[in-house]
N, CA and C atoms as a LAMMPS dump frame, in Angstrom:
ITEM: TIMESTEP
0
ITEM: NUMBER OF ATOMS
648
ITEM: BOX BOUNDS ff ff ff
-5.0000000000000000e+02 5.0000000000000000e+02
-5.0000000000000000e+02 5.0000000000000000e+02
-5.0000000000000000e+02 5.0000000000000000e+02
ITEM: ATOMS id mol type element x y z
1 1 1 N -337.829 70.773 187.713
2 1 2 C -337.35 71.608 186.902
3 1 3 C -336.199 71.177 185.899
4 2 1 N -336.468 71.658 184.539
5 2 2 C -335.566 70.701 183.613
6 2 3 C -334.004 71.214 183.892
7 3 1 N -333.053 70.268 183.701
8 3 2 C -331.741 70.764 183.477
9 3 3 C -330.99 69.649 182.955
10 4 1 N -330.087 69.969 181.78
11 4 2 C -328.959 69.534 180.923
12 4 3 C -327.897 70.129 181.011
13 5 1 N -327.342 69.31 180.031
14 5 2 C -325.851 69.884 179.814
15 5 3 C -325.75 70.021 178.5
16 6 1 N -325.175 71.38 178.454
17 6 2 C -324.98 72.362 176.85
18 6 3 C -323.563 72.39 176.925
19 7 1 N -323.347 72.382 175.66
20 7 2 C -321.439 72.85 175.068
21 7 3 C -321.208 74.133 174.617
22 8 1 N -320.202 74.598 175.329
23 8 2 C -319.745 76.062 174.956
24 8 3 C -319.533 75.812 173.592
25 9 1 N -320.179 76.926 172.634
26 9 2 C -319.63 76.737 171.302
27 9 3 C -318.228 77.784 171.089
28 10 1 N -318.73 78.953 172.004
29 10 2 C -317.725 80.368 171.846
30 10 3 C -318.047 81.21 172.531
31 11 1 N -317.154 81.901 173.304
32 11 2 C -316.765 83.163 174.041
33 11 3 C -316.696 84.356 172.995
34 12 1 N -317.714 85.371 173.028
35 12 2 C -317.396 86.655 172.39
36 12 3 C -317.261 87.675 173.306
37 13 1 N -316.22 88.335 173.024
38 13 2 C -315.709 89.389 174.049
39 13 3 C -316.197 90.863 173.306
40 14 1 N -317.181 91.144 174.182
41 14 2 C -317.873 92.809 173.444
42 14 3 C -316.76 93.971 174
43 15 1 N -316.77 93.909 175.463
44 15 2 C -316.198 94.994 176.009
45 15 3 C -315.1 94.399 177.085
46 16 1 N -314.258 94.893 177.883
47 16 2 C -313.546 94.587 178.91
48 16 3 C -314.399 94.177 179.916
49 17 1 N -315.599 94.479 180.033
50 17 2 C -316.109 94.053 181.169
51 17 3 C -317.415 92.854 180.744
52 18 1 N -317.676 92.83 179.52
53 18 2 C -318.721 92.116 179.037
54 18 3 C -318.454 91.191 177.827
55 19 1 N -319.539 90.365 177.981
56 19 2 C -319.105 89.182 176.937
57 19 3 C -320.681 88.239 176.685
58 20 1 N -320.299 87.547 175.063
59 20 2 C -321.408 86.581 175.166
60 20 3 C -320.852 85.007 175.485
61 21 1 N -321.699 84.302 175.846
62 21 2 C -321.252 83.082 176.086
63 21 3 C -322.42 82.057 175.091
64 22 1 N -321.582 81.638 174.324
65 22 2 C -322.802 80.919 172.944
66 22 3 C -322.697 79.041 173.586
67 23 1 N -324.09 78.63 173.699
68 23 2 C -324.067 77.574 173.862
69 23 3 C -324.844 76.662 173.017
70 24 1 N -324.474 75.366 172.831
71 24 2 C -325.151 74.923 171.782
72 24 3 C -326.851 74.355 172.194
73 25 1 N -327.841 74.825 171.207
74 25 2 C -329.145 74.827 171.328
75 25 3 C -329.898 73.27 172.035
76 26 1 N -329.638 72.496 171.468
77 26 2 C -330.264 70.83 171.785
78 26 3 C -331.611 71.109 171.208
79 27 1 N -332.235 70.477 172.13
80 27 2 C -333.801 70.801 172.357
81 27 3 C -334.574 71.873 172.855
82 28 1 N -333.543 72.665 173.515
83 28 2 C -333.908 73.491 174.692
84 28 3 C -335.106 74.777 173.678
85 29 1 N -336.49 74.558 174.645
86 29 2 C -337.494 75.634 173.965
87 29 3 C -337.773 76.374 175.311
88 30 1 N -337.998 77.853 174.681
89 30 2 C -338.072 79.148 175.615
90 30 3 C -338.96 80.191 175.001
91 31 1 N -339.795 80.83 176.02
92 31 2 C -340.204 81.956 175.603
93 31 3 C -339.126 82.927 175.575
94 32 1 N -339.396 84.108 174.43
95 32 2 C -338.38 85.312 174.519
96 32 3 C -338.856 86.056 175.797
97 33 1 N -337.936 86.575 176.69
98 33 2 C -338.002 87.344 178.134
99 33 3 C -337.623 86.276 179.039
100 34 1 N -337.579 85.095 178.78
101 34 2 C -337.241 84.064 180.25
102 34 3 C -336.027 83.613 180.49
103 35 1 N -335.525 83.393 181.486
104 35 2 C -334.146 83.367 181.984
105 35 3 C -333.801 81.477 182.242
106 36 1 N -332.62 81.338 182.184
107 36 2 C -332.503 80.242 183.207
108 36 3 C -331.15 80.508 183.943
109 37 1 N -330.725 79.23 184.785
110 37 2 C -329.857 79.08 185.979
111 37 3 C -328.785 78.445 185.19
112 38 1 N -327.444 79.252 185.03
113 38 2 C -326.454 78.255 184.793
114 38 3 C -325.57 77.989 185.548
115 39 1 N -325.263 76.58 185.821
116 39 2 C -324.462 76.152 186.602
117 39 3 C -323.202 75.396 186.089
118 40 1 N -322.419 75.034 187.062
119 40 2 C -321.145 74.346 186.717
120 40 3 C -321.339 73.01 187.22
121 41 1 N -321.239 71.919 186.192
122 41 2 C -321.735 71.01 185.982
123 41 3 C -320.835 70.01 187.474
124 42 1 N -321.857 69.264 188.107
125 42 2 C -321.578 68.769 189.4
126 42 3 C -321.151 69.751 190.81
127 43 1 N -321.432 70.751 190.607
128 43 2 C -321.782 71.734 191.758
129 43 3 C -322.96 72.653 191.834
130 44 1 N -323.435 73.019 193.166
131 44 2 C -324.783 73.749 193.324
132 44 3 C -324.573 74.926 193.053
133 45 1 N -323.227 75.511 192.37
134 45 2 C -322.899 77.171 192.001
135 45 3 C -323.919 77.234 191.016
136 46 1 N -324.542 78.635 190.785
137 46 2 C -325.299 78.781 189.703
138 46 3 C -325.785 80.479 189.546
139 47 1 N -326.029 80.899 188.488
140 47 2 C -326.12 82.434 188.441
141 47 3 C -327.547 82.412 187.477
142 48 1 N -328.305 83.348 187.586
143 48 2 C -329.594 83.489 186.603
144 48 3 C -329.034 84.056 185.369
145 49 1 N -329.16 84.029 183.992
146 49 2 C -329.023 84.678 183.241
147 49 3 C -330.354 84.848 182.42
148 50 1 N -330.717 85.742 181.89
149 50 2 C -331.653 86.143 180.547
150 50 3 C -331.305 85.497 179.438
151 51 1 N -332.059 85.116 178.364
152 51 2 C -331.829 84.669 177.23
153 51 3 C -331.382 85.691 176.266
154 52 1 N -330.543 85.851 175.599
155 52 2 C -330.141 86.722 174.689
156 52 3 C -330.784 86.624 173.3
157 53 1 N -330.186 85.339 172.887
158 53 2 C -330.89 84.797 171.617
159 53 3 C -332.271 84.914 171.537
160 54 1 N -332.7 84.817 170.125
161 54 2 C -333.737 84.326 169.791
162 54 3 C -334.106 82.941 169.378
163 55 1 N -335.593 82.923 169.528
164 55 2 C -335.927 81.632 169.44
165 55 3 C -335.813 80.609 168.077
166 56 1 N -335.443 81.212 167.245
167 56 2 C -335.333 80.397 165.973
168 56 3 C -333.418 80.493 165.878
169 57 1 N -333.1 80.962 166.586
170 57 2 C -331.562 80.587 166.283
171 57 3 C -331.281 79.289 166.968
172 58 1 N -330.358 78.728 166.061
173 58 2 C -329.715 77.074 166.469
174 58 3 C -328.569 77.29 167.557
175 59 1 N -328.583 78.321 168.759
176 59 2 C -327.703 78.409 169.434
177 59 3 C -328.421 79.071 171.056
178 60 1 N -327.532 78.908 172.034
179 60 2 C -328.258 79.688 173.104
180 60 3 C -326.946 80.92 173.456
181 61 1 N -327.109 82.327 173.287
182 61 2 C -326.305 83.405 173.935
183 61 3 C -327.264 83.536 175.043
184 62 1 N -326.182 84.14 175.887
185 62 2 C -326.003 84.85 177.329
186 62 3 C -325.585 85.896 177.372
187 63 1 N -326.137 87.212 177.594
188 63 2 C -325.084 88.651 177.709
189 63 3 C -324.799 88.528 178.987
190 64 1 N -322.971 88.459 179.761
191 64 2 C -322.559 88.219 180.816
192 64 3 C -321.712 89.423 181.115
193 65 1 N -321.822 90.17 182.253
194 65 2 C -321.141 91.138 182.794
195 65 3 C -320.285 90.768 183.602
196 66 1 N -318.823 90.738 183.588
197 66 2 C -317.765 90.148 184.557
198 66 3 C -317.847 91.078 185.599
199 67 1 N -318.279 90.558 186.822
200 67 2 C -318.283 91.311 187.961
201 67 3 C -316.659 90.891 188.773
202 68 1 N -316.265 92.122 189.002
203 68 2 C -314.569 91.534 189.738
204 68 3 C -314.583 91.231 190.363
205 69 1 N -315.455 90.816 191.429
206 69 2 C -315.323 90.016 192.74
207 69 3 C -316.072 88.735 192.558
208 70 1 N -316.361 88.691 191.165
209 70 2 C -317.301 87.734 190.824
210 70 3 C -316.811 86.186 190.284
211 71 1 N -316.381 85.316 191.093
212 71 2 C -315.853 84.121 190.413
213 71 3 C -316.513 83.476 189.025
214 72 1 N -318.171 83.503 189.339
215 72 2 C -318.643 83.03 188.511
216 72 3 C -318.639 83.403 186.97
217 73 1 N -318.661 84.818 187.178
218 73 2 C -318.446 85.32 185.827
219 73 3 C -317.164 85.35 185.151
220 74 1 N -316.318 85.226 186.006
221 74 2 C -314.931 85.08 185.416
222 74 3 C -314.51 83.54 184.939
223 75 1 N -315.141 82.524 185.778
224 75 2 C -315.366 81.322 185.495
225 75 3 C -315.952 81.239 183.722
226 76 1 N -317.07 81.645 183.789
227 76 2 C -317.844 81.489 182.312
228 76 3 C -316.799 82.466 181.04
229 77 1 N -316.004 83.321 181.728
230 77 2 C -315.549 84.272 180.261
231 77 3 C -314.28 83.4 180.084
232 78 1 N -313.842 82.731 181.134
233 78 2 C -312.677 81.849 180.439
234 78 3 C -312.969 80.229 180.023
235 79 1 N -314.191 80.055 179.67
236 79 2 C -314.13 78.84 179.325
237 79 3 C -313.854 78.492 178.041
238 80 1 N -313.444 77.58 177.771
239 80 2 C -313.082 77.166 175.867
240 80 3 C -314.092 76.356 175.276
241 81 1 N -314.283 76.542 174.163
242 81 2 C -315.161 75.496 173.144
243 81 3 C -315.087 74.18 173.418
244 82 1 N -316.216 73.537 173.574
245 82 2 C -316.224 72.001 174.101
246 82 3 C -316.276 71.775 175.545
247 83 1 N -316.422 72.93 176.497
248 83 2 C -316.694 72.746 177.726
249 83 3 C -318.303 72.739 178.129
250 84 1 N -318.486 72.108 179.422
251 84 2 C -319.794 71.687 179.18
252 84 3 C -320.603 72.637 180.737
253 85 1 N -321.645 73.26 180.751
254 85 2 C -322.321 73.733 181.247
255 85 3 C -323.514 73.113 181.726
256 86 1 N -324.277 73.152 182.888
257 86 2 C -325.749 72.589 183.371
258 86 3 C -326.606 74.258 183.225
259 87 1 N -327.613 73.745 182.297
260 87 2 C -328.646 74.992 182.323
261 87 3 C -330.062 74.188 182.854
262 88 1 N -330.542 75.092 183.838
263 88 2 C -331.433 74.799 184.502
264 88 3 C -332.8 75.818 183.758
265 89 1 N -334.023 75.316 183.769
266 89 2 C -335.134 76.253 182.975
267 89 3 C -335.816 75.563 181.873
268 90 1 N -336.431 76.737 181.179
269 90 2 C -336.337 78.224 181.344
270 90 3 C -337.452 78.305 182.328
271 91 1 N -337.301 79.791 183.06
272 91 2 C -337.833 80.213 183.956
273 91 3 C -338.383 81.569 183.814
274 92 1 N -339.655 82.211 184.695
275 92 2 C -339.584 83.655 184.699
276 92 3 C -340.988 84.038 183.563
277 93 1 N -341.512 85.152 183.815
278 93 2 C -342.79 85.388 183.29
279 93 3 C -342.521 86.722 182.52
280 94 1 N -341.35 87.182 182.164
281 94 2 C -341.404 88.489 181.406
282 94 3 C -341.408 88.38 179.724
283 95 1 N -342.622 88.149 179.376
284 95 2 C -343.008 88.104 178.294
285 95 3 C -343.759 88.838 177.747
286 96 1 N -343.797 88.641 176.509
287 96 2 C -344.452 89.683 175.788
288 96 3 C -346.076 89.66 175.679
289 97 1 N -346.974 90.299 175.722
290 97 2 C -348.243 90.019 175.931
291 97 3 C -348.885 90.015 174.785
292 98 1 N -350.098 89.649 174.191
293 98 2 C -350.375 89.206 173.011
294 98 3 C -350.628 90.606 172.391
295 99 1 N -351.21 91.921 173.17
296 99 2 C -351.47 92.826 172.062
297 99 3 C -349.781 93.326 171.763
298 100 1 N -348.85 93.342 172.444
299 100 2 C -347.741 93.388 171.912
300 100 3 C -347.095 92.793 170.674
301 101 1 N -347.255 91.528 170.694
302 101 2 C -347.326 90.606 169.263
303 101 3 C -347.927 90.886 168.454
304 102 1 N -349.13 91.432 168.564
305 102 2 C -349.938 91.889 167.451
306 102 3 C -349.863 93.177 167.284
307 103 1 N -348.799 94.061 167.344
308 103 2 C -348.405 95.469 166.954
309 103 3 C -348.908 96.478 167.71
310 104 1 N -349.2 96.471 168.805
311 104 2 C -349.278 97.851 169.791
312 104 3 C -348.25 98.435 169.951
313 105 1 N -348.313 99.327 170.014
314 105 2 C -346.747 100.365 170.458
315 105 3 C -346.209 99.821 171.677
316 106 1 N -345.037 99.369 172.112
317 106 2 C -344.49 99.252 172.963
318 106 3 C -342.925 99.79 173.188
319 107 1 N -342.718 100.347 174.499
320 107 2 C -341.436 100.993 174.363
321 107 3 C -340.841 100.051 175.714
322 108 1 N -339.482 99.605 175.168
323 108 2 C -338.611 98.479 175.673
324 108 3 C -337.406 99.451 176.8
325 109 1 N -337.576 99.391 177.945
326 109 2 C -336.581 100.557 178.707
327 109 3 C -335.371 99.686 179.359
328 110 1 N -334.375 99.714 179.037
329 110 2 C -333.235 99.094 179.931
330 110 3 C -331.958 99.765 180.442
331 111 1 N -331.603 99.399 181.384
332 111 2 C -330.133 99.675 181.545
333 111 3 C -329.242 98.473 181.359
334 112 1 N -327.968 98.965 180.984
335 112 2 C -326.73 97.856 180.965
336 112 3 C -327.183 96.634 180.229
337 113 1 N -327.092 95.226 180.85
338 113 2 C -327.082 94.184 180.367
339 113 3 C -328.838 93.509 180.251
340 114 1 N -329.357 94.47 180.923
341 114 2 C -330.682 94.591 181.329
342 114 3 C -331.47 94.608 179.848
343 115 1 N -330.458 94.905 178.552
344 115 2 C -331.157 94.87 177.324
345 115 3 C -331.207 93.327 176.919
346 116 1 N -330.706 92.27 177.47
347 116 2 C -331.198 90.834 176.9
348 116 3 C -332.514 90.297 176.855
349 117 1 N -333.335 90.558 177.289
350 117 2 C -334.567 90.07 177.201
351 117 3 C -335.58 90.661 175.889
352 118 1 N -335.058 92.044 175.66
353 118 2 C -335.401 92.811 174.631
354 118 3 C -334.62 92.062 173.243
355 119 1 N -333.697 92.122 173.244
356 119 2 C -332.759 91.456 172.543
357 119 3 C -333.617 90.119 171.562
358 120 1 N -333.986 89.592 172.697
359 120 2 C -334.387 87.829 172.242
360 120 3 C -335.961 88.396 171.691
361 121 1 N -336.734 89.516 172.067
362 121 2 C -337.772 89.704 172.004
363 121 3 C -337.893 90.002 170.443
364 122 1 N -336.949 91.049 170.093
365 122 2 C -337.015 91.708 168.326
366 122 3 C -336.323 90.172 167.554
367 123 1 N -335.31 89.495 168.095
368 123 2 C -334.965 88.495 167.209
369 123 3 C -336.237 87.907 166.958
370 124 1 N -337.187 87.505 168.087
371 124 2 C -337.8 86.41 167.546
372 124 3 C -339.079 87.014 166.957
373 125 1 N -339.774 88.106 167.313
374 125 2 C -340.781 88.566 166.537
375 125 3 C -340.125 90.001 165.822
376 126 1 N -340.059 89.804 164.635
377 126 2 C -339.244 90.956 163.64
378 126 3 C -340.413 91.974 163.62
379 127 1 N -341.907 91.835 163.641
380 127 2 C -342.84 92.401 163.414
381 127 3 C -343.263 93.586 164.583
382 128 1 N -342.589 93.214 165.565
383 128 2 C -342.743 94.217 166.902
384 128 3 C -342.893 95.747 166.376
385 129 1 N -343.932 96.388 166.887
386 129 2 C -343.804 98.167 166.827
387 129 3 C -342.993 98.343 168.29
388 130 1 N -341.991 98.541 168.097
389 130 2 C -341.684 99.107 169.316
390 130 3 C -340.565 100.13 169.458
391 131 1 N -339.886 100.477 170.179
392 131 2 C -338.791 101.761 170.606
393 131 3 C -337.946 101.165 171.819
394 132 1 N -336.559 101.509 171.8
395 132 2 C -335.874 100.576 172.888
396 132 3 C -335.221 102.221 173.49
397 133 1 N -335.398 102.102 174.646
398 133 2 C -334.392 103.186 175.278
399 133 3 C -333.601 102.479 176.242
400 134 1 N -332.212 102.79 176.03
401 134 2 C -331.059 101.932 176.524
402 134 3 C -330.074 103.062 177.384
403 135 1 N -329.978 102.463 178.851
404 135 2 C -329.214 103.634 179.668
405 135 3 C -327.968 102.783 179.946
406 136 1 N -326.707 103.367 179.134
407 136 2 C -325.306 102.754 179.818
408 136 3 C -324.422 104.065 180.273
409 137 1 N -323.379 103.704 180.681
410 137 2 C -322.302 104.714 181.071
411 137 3 C -321.867 105.079 180.005
412 138 1 N -321.077 104.175 178.84
413 138 2 C -320.165 104.532 177.492
414 138 3 C -320.983 103.81 176.197
415 139 1 N -320.651 104.712 175.042
416 139 2 C -321.468 104.253 173.965
417 139 3 C -320.746 102.926 173.631
418 140 1 N -319.903 102 173.902
419 140 2 C -319.523 100.876 173.461
420 140 3 C -320.401 99.663 174.229
421 141 1 N -320.78 100.359 175.408
422 141 2 C -322.409 99.748 175.784
423 141 3 C -323.481 98.95 175.243
424 142 1 N -323.46 99.671 174.029
425 142 2 C -324.7 99.538 173.207
426 142 3 C -324.869 97.918 172.616
427 143 1 N -325.214 96.916 173.466
428 143 2 C -325.08 96.035 173.06
429 143 3 C -326.158 95.279 172.3
430 144 1 N -325.705 94.517 171.113
431 144 2 C -326.506 94.431 170.259
432 144 3 C -327.394 95.181 169.515
433 145 1 N -326.915 96.286 169.325
434 145 2 C -327.829 97.49 168.792
435 145 3 C -328.158 97.175 167.325
436 146 1 N -327.044 96.589 166.683
437 146 2 C -327.631 96.15 165.14
438 146 3 C -328.775 95.308 164.902
439 147 1 N -329.459 94.675 166.008
440 147 2 C -330.072 93.779 165.901
441 147 3 C -331.576 94.624 165.829
442 148 1 N -331.718 95.894 166.202
443 148 2 C -332.676 96.828 166.23
444 148 3 C -332.599 97.51 165.131
445 149 1 N -333.968 97.805 164.625
446 149 2 C -334.35 98.875 163.78
447 149 3 C -333.687 99.891 163.792
448 150 1 N -332.89 100.824 162.551
449 150 2 C -332.498 101.765 162.631
450 150 3 C -333.838 102.759 163.282
451 151 1 N -333.683 103.887 163.962
452 151 2 C -334.815 104.697 164.275
453 151 3 C -335.859 104.23 165.456
454 152 1 N -335.443 102.724 165.634
455 152 2 C -336.107 102.601 166.775
456 152 3 C -335.503 102.166 168.212
457 153 1 N -334.185 102.496 168.047
458 153 2 C -332.995 102.454 169.418
459 153 3 C -332.388 103.722 169.771
460 154 1 N -332.725 104.143 170.968
461 154 2 C -331.679 105.31 171.46
462 154 3 C -330.717 105.03 172.583
463 155 1 N -330.047 105.54 172.679
464 155 2 C -328.906 104.998 173.398
465 155 3 C -328.775 106.11 174.539
466 156 1 N -328.774 106.063 175.673
467 156 2 C -328.435 107.151 176.886
468 156 3 C -327.344 106.907 177.389
469 157 1 N -326.465 107.768 177.28
470 157 2 C -325.062 107.493 177.835
471 157 3 C -324.408 108.329 178.833
472 158 1 N -324.329 108.259 180.045
473 158 2 C -324.306 108.97 181.791
474 158 3 C -323.019 109.524 181.738
475 159 1 N -322.064 108.763 181.579
476 159 2 C -320.721 109.326 181.421
477 159 3 C -319.947 109.908 180.66
478 160 1 N -320.083 109.455 179.095
479 160 2 C -319.269 110.428 178.135
480 160 3 C -320.391 110.492 176.905
481 161 1 N -320.184 111.884 176.18
482 161 2 C -321.346 112.042 175.322
483 161 3 C -321.028 111.21 173.476
484 162 1 N -321.264 109.947 173.94
485 162 2 C -321.098 108.999 172.639
486 162 3 C -322.13 108.349 172.412
487 163 1 N -323.263 108.668 172.813
488 163 2 C -324.416 107.916 172.338
489 163 3 C -325.662 108.839 171.924
490 164 1 N -326.503 108.592 171.514
491 164 2 C -327.585 109.336 171.064
492 164 3 C -327.979 110.493 171.908
493 165 1 N -328.128 110.202 173.393
494 165 2 C -328.651 111.241 174.614
495 165 3 C -327.725 111.587 175.575
496 166 1 N -327.107 112.469 176.082
497 166 2 C -326.251 112.467 176.982
498 166 3 C -326.634 112.662 178.088
499 167 1 N -326.694 111.679 179.105
500 167 2 C -327.587 111.764 180.029
501 167 3 C -328.429 110.282 180.459
502 168 1 N -328.568 110.456 181.887
503 168 2 C -329.341 109.122 182.425
504 168 3 C -330.79 109.016 181.283
505 169 1 N -331.284 107.651 181.237
506 169 2 C -332.192 107.651 180.418
507 169 3 C -333.575 108.2 181.574
508 170 1 N -333.614 108.448 182.254
509 170 2 C -334.789 108.606 183.46
510 170 3 C -334.419 110.511 183.006
511 171 1 N -333.638 111.108 182.977
512 171 2 C -333.752 112.272 182.234
513 171 3 C -334.234 112.547 181.021
514 172 1 N -334.264 111.524 180.335
515 172 2 C -334.765 111.677 178.679
516 172 3 C -336.111 111.432 178.83
517 173 1 N -336.433 110.351 179.737
518 173 2 C -338.2 110.293 180.013
519 173 3 C -338.735 111.531 180.519
520 174 1 N -337.882 112.574 181.41
521 174 2 C -338.61 113.344 181.867
522 174 3 C -338.86 114.356 180.937
523 175 1 N -337.898 114.71 179.82
524 175 2 C -338.119 115.461 178.819
525 175 3 C -338.913 115.249 177.621
526 176 1 N -339.098 114.026 177.462
527 176 2 C -340.256 113.118 176.581
528 176 3 C -341.182 112.451 177.338
529 177 1 N -342.299 112.817 177.483
530 177 2 C -343.316 111.856 177.909
531 177 3 C -343.682 111.038 177.304
532 178 1 N -344.01 110.022 177.986
533 178 2 C -344.71 108.651 177.128
534 178 3 C -346.115 108.654 177.082
535 179 1 N -346.475 108.224 175.846
536 179 2 C -348.328 108.243 175.547
537 179 3 C -348.515 107.263 176.673
538 180 1 N -349.674 107.482 177.211
539 180 2 C -350.512 106.779 178.587
540 180 3 C -350.818 105.4 177.808
541 181 1 N -350.974 105.561 176.127
542 181 2 C -351.527 104.077 175.449
543 181 3 C -350.45 103.12 175.318
544 182 1 N -348.914 103.559 175.701
545 182 2 C -347.856 102.822 175.419
546 182 3 C -347.799 101.688 176.315
547 183 1 N -347.475 100.576 175.501
548 183 2 C -347.234 99.285 177.065
549 183 3 C -345.712 99.443 177.321
550 184 1 N -344.905 99.561 178.262
551 184 2 C -343.705 99.755 178.779
552 184 3 C -343.222 98.266 179.354
553 185 1 N -342.063 97.897 178.865
554 185 2 C -341.055 97.212 179.78
555 185 3 C -340.384 97.618 180.164
556 186 1 N -340.093 97.211 181.61
557 186 2 C -338.884 97.607 182.137
558 186 3 C -337.603 96.749 182.663
559 187 1 N -336.714 96.712 182.426
560 187 2 C -335.431 95.944 182.953
561 187 3 C -334.212 96.286 183.258
562 188 1 N -333.688 95.983 184.339
563 188 2 C -332.516 96.805 184.767
564 188 3 C -332.224 96.537 186.315
565 189 1 N -331.623 97.66 186.559
566 189 2 C -331.58 97.77 188.293
567 189 3 C -332.96 98.244 188.725
568 190 1 N -332.826 97.81 190.404
569 190 2 C -334.166 98.314 190.837
570 190 3 C -334.636 99.839 190.899
571 191 1 N -333.276 100.644 191.379
572 191 2 C -333.431 102.199 191.188
573 191 3 C -334.133 102.671 189.905
574 192 1 N -333.812 102.219 188.876
575 192 2 C -334.009 102.766 187.75
576 192 3 C -335.344 102.282 187.236
577 193 1 N -335.765 101.159 187.985
578 193 2 C -337.197 100.485 187.527
579 193 3 C -338.131 101.397 188.252
580 194 1 N -338.052 101.597 189.628
581 194 2 C -338.599 102.457 190.27
582 194 3 C -338.885 103.889 190.004
583 195 1 N -338.073 104.192 189.675
584 195 2 C -337.948 106.177 189.088
585 195 3 C -338.887 105.774 187.726
586 196 1 N -338.621 105.142 186.664
587 196 2 C -339.359 105.059 186.022
588 196 3 C -340.69 104.852 185.984
589 197 1 N -341.063 103.688 186.78
590 197 2 C -342.663 103.425 187.089
591 197 3 C -343.427 104.565 187.66
592 198 1 N -342.53 105.223 188.355
593 198 2 C -343.193 106.657 189.026
594 198 3 C -343.39 107.323 187.688
595 199 1 N -342.63 107.761 186.877
596 199 2 C -342.767 108.607 186.061
597 199 3 C -343.909 108.303 184.942
598 200 1 N -343.966 106.687 184.62
599 200 2 C -344.988 106.573 183.502
600 200 3 C -346.452 106.682 184.36
601 201 1 N -346.163 106.378 185.596
602 201 2 C -347.856 106.361 186.201
603 201 3 C -347.983 108.105 186.433
604 202 1 N -347.307 108.93 186.612
605 202 2 C -347.169 110.152 186.109
606 202 3 C -348.134 110.633 184.854
607 203 1 N -347.456 109.787 183.801
608 203 2 C -347.826 109.986 182.38
609 203 3 C -349.186 109.399 182.058
610 204 1 N -349.847 108.653 183.274
611 204 2 C -350.893 108.606 183.107
612 204 3 C -351.004 106.646 182.574
613 205 1 N -350.029 106.221 182.263
614 205 2 C -350.255 104.678 182.06
615 205 3 C -350.397 103.887 183.451
616 206 1 N -351.607 102.867 183.048
617 206 2 C -352.231 102.119 183.484
618 206 3 C -351.095 101.112 184.57
619 207 1 N -351.609 100.002 185.416
620 207 2 C -350.441 99.511 185.984
621 207 3 C -350.319 98.241 184.966
622 208 1 N -351.197 97.854 184.315
623 208 2 C -351.146 96.553 183.53
624 208 3 C -350.265 96.864 182.363
625 209 1 N -349.795 98.104 181.642
626 209 2 C -349.157 98.835 180.726
627 209 3 C -347.447 98.813 181.249
628 210 1 N -347.366 98.573 182.754
629 210 2 C -345.978 98.598 183.152
630 210 3 C -345.538 97.12 183.573
631 211 1 N -344.701 96.712 182.762
632 211 2 C -344.25 95.333 183.07
633 211 3 C -342.43 95.57 183.632
634 212 1 N -342.376 95.004 184.528
635 212 2 C -341.027 94.919 184.962
636 212 3 C -340.424 93.608 185.281
637 213 1 N -338.909 93.628 185.453
638 213 2 C -337.952 92.657 185.433
639 213 3 C -336.759 93.348 186.595
640 214 1 N -336.62 93.14 187.491
641 214 2 C -335.501 93.325 188.085
642 214 3 C -334.191 92.588 187.737
643 215 1 N -333.341 92.96 187.494
644 215 2 C -332.081 92.361 186.889
645 215 3 C -331.292 92.389 187.334
646 216 1 N -330.655 93.116 188.47
647 216 2 C -329.745 93.044 189.424
648 216 3 C -329.646 94.385 190.309
């Protein structure tokens, strides 16, 4: 598996818990939806992160949530420009199928930082026919909302009524059935994926129209 050093360009703080770490692109090639393992040079410590940037960007972005007990995420947050990290990959198969790339309606369903691969999809393929359903706790967790077309992104907030819908995204889906012809991509915690998959099956979506990636 390919592993090479990349230089930190910037750490962009988004909320008290989340940030973007931006690395130089070098010659790194990937498909939107793939992930890498970021490692501290000369150590075996590493964590998996989905690629947040698009294929045409000249940098590599990763959306990171700092875990209070997580030494690795805290280490990343306090890196200075010019620091080096090892990047191993790309890996994974959570990529768009050809029907979606050609305009078939798709719903992108995420919780928290599970929005990362969808951000990469939309930056890489501007012509997608998509809707995003993003479940978070608070409105300031609408990571990358400006990248998504107006009217195609719906934010579900469960702790405070400062999004587009007050409640968990599963509540929204129970109130708003999904057409059985839709192709759905799910990324986030396993509980959400299990619950949403059950709902989508109830709405008649075939298994091949439900693509999943457990994010944490």
